[in-house]
N, C-alpha and C positions, 0 to 999 in steps of 0.2 A: 812435849809430854813432861809432866812433873816427875821428880825422882821418887823411887819406891824405897821405903825404909826397910831396914833389916827385919823388923817385926812383920811388915807386909809380905816380904819374901818368904819368911818362915810360915806365915799363915797360908800363902799360896801353895807352898810345898806340901803342907799338911793336907789341904783340900784336894790338890791334884792327886796326891798319893791315895787318898781315900776313894776318889772317883775311879782311879785305875784299879784298885783292889775290888771295888764293887763291880766294875765291868767284867773283870776276870771271873769272879764268883758267879755272877748272874749268867754269863755265857756258859760256864761249866754246868750250872744247875739246869739250864735250858737243854743242854745236850744230853742230860741224863734222864729227863722226864719223858714219859710216854704220852701223857695227856696233852693234846694240842692247845687247849686253852691255857694251861699252866706254862707250857713251853713259850707261848706268845707273851704271857705276862713277864716271864724271866727275860726273854729277848728284848722286849720293850724297855725293861729296866736297864739292861745292859747298854742298849742304844742311847738311852737318856744319860747314863753315867758317862759314856764316851763323849757325847755332845757337850756336857757340862765341863768335862776335862779340857776339851779343845777350846772352849770359850775362855776358860781360866788361863790357858797357855798363851793367849793373846796378850796378857798383861806382862809377860816376861820379855 
């Protein structure tokens, strides 16, 4: 595997942090809504953010 530059590491940190924040917010929003369709929308977004975060973590 080739080496990762400092800039690449900084970009990964920024992206992973953003997906982590998105996951937390979407999970919180899903827990607070009563509408099942909106709840599913938020939960799907949270799941997607977690999946993206996990995929990016593989580069570290």
